C-alpha positions as CSV (number, residue, x, y, z in Angstrom):
1,M,-106.7,-20.1,189.1
2,L,-106.2,-16.3,189.2
3,L,-105.2,-14.4,192.3
4,I,-105.9,-10.6,192.2
5,K,-103.8,-8.9,194.9
6,N,-104.4,-5.5,196.6
7,A,-107.6,-4.6,194.7
8,T,-109.8,-1.8,196.1
9,I,-113.4,-3.1,196.2
10,L,-116.1,-0.7,195.1
11,D,-119.6,-1.9,196.2
12,P,-121.6,0.5,198.3
13,G,-123.8,-2.4,199.5
14,S,-120.9,-4.4,200.9
15,K,-119.0,-4.2,204.2
16,L,-115.9,-4.5,202.0
17,N,-116.6,-1.2,200.1
18,G,-113.4,0.9,199.9
19,K,-111.2,-1.8,201.4
20,K,-108.1,-3.5,199.7
21,R,-108.5,-7.2,199.4
22,D,-107.1,-10.2,197.6
23,I,-109.6,-12.1,195.3
24,L,-109.1,-15.7,194.3
25,I,-110.9,-16.8,191.1
26,K,-111.2,-20.4,190.0
27,N,-113.0,-21.6,186.9
28,G,-114.4,-18.1,186.3
29,S,-116.0,-17.8,189.8
30,I,-114.8,-15.9,192.9
31,Q,-113.7,-18.5,195.5
32,S,-112.4,-16.2,198.2
33,I,-112.0,-12.5,199.2
34,K,-109.7,-11.9,202.1
35,A,-107.1,-9.4,203.3
36,N,-104.2,-11.8,202.4
37,I,-104.5,-14.9,200.3
38,D,-101.4,-17.1,199.7
39,Q,-102.0,-19.4,196.7
40,A,-98.8,-20.8,195.1
41,K,-100.6,-22.5,192.2
42,A,-102.4,-19.3,191.0
43,E,-101.4,-16.8,188.4
44,V,-100.9,-13.6,190.4
45,W,-101.9,-10.1,189.3
46,N,-100.8,-7.3,191.7
47,V,-103.2,-4.5,190.9
48,S,-102.4,-2.1,193.7
49,G,-104.2,1.2,192.9
50,A,-106.9,-0.6,190.7
51,C,-110.5,-1.0,191.7
52,V,-112.9,-3.9,191.2
53,S,-116.7,-3.6,191.2
54,I,-119.9,-5.5,190.4
55,G,-120.8,-5.7,186.7
56,W,-121.8,-2.5,184.9
57,L,-125.1,-1.7,183.1
58,D,-125.3,0.4,180.0
59,I,-128.8,1.6,179.3
60,A,-127.9,3.8,176.4
61,T,-126.4,1.2,174.0
62,Q,-127.2,1.8,170.4
63,V,-126.5,-0.8,167.8
64,G,-126.6,-0.5,164.0
65,D,-128.8,-3.6,163.4
66,P,-130.7,-3.6,161.2
67,G,-129.4,-1.5,158.3
68,F,-126.3,0.1,159.7
69,E,-124.2,-3.0,160.5
70,H,-121.1,-1.3,159.0
71,R,-121.2,1.0,162.1
72,E,-121.7,-1.7,164.7
73,D,-123.6,-5.0,164.9
74,L,-124.9,-7.1,167.8
75,V,-121.8,-9.3,167.9
76,S,-119.3,-6.4,168.0
77,A,-121.4,-4.5,170.6
78,T,-121.6,-7.6,172.8
79,E,-117.9,-8.3,172.6
80,A,-117.0,-4.7,173.4
81,A,-119.4,-4.7,176.4
82,A,-118.0,-7.9,177.8
83,K,-114.4,-6.7,177.5
84,G,-115.3,-3.5,179.2
85,G,-116.9,-5.1,182.3
86,Y,-120.5,-4.6,181.3
87,T,-122.9,-7.4,182.2
88,A,-126.2,-6.0,181.0
């Protein structure tokens, strides 16, 4: 389990937009978002000053496949996108 403490939520479609909340994640899924979560068994990240948002979309991705794989290929582009928070 992972407990993210004091994250500012950025989601204009949510009533939580702009509010600081704790986020409890278990097995890769959000289990709870509350003002204060106390979870002794979780790994805790205090991220005061950081923001969380829904997944990002990059509509301008360009990959070197086929022919320019030395520049970037589908695997390296996918890995970089996932690490950067992009979901599509």
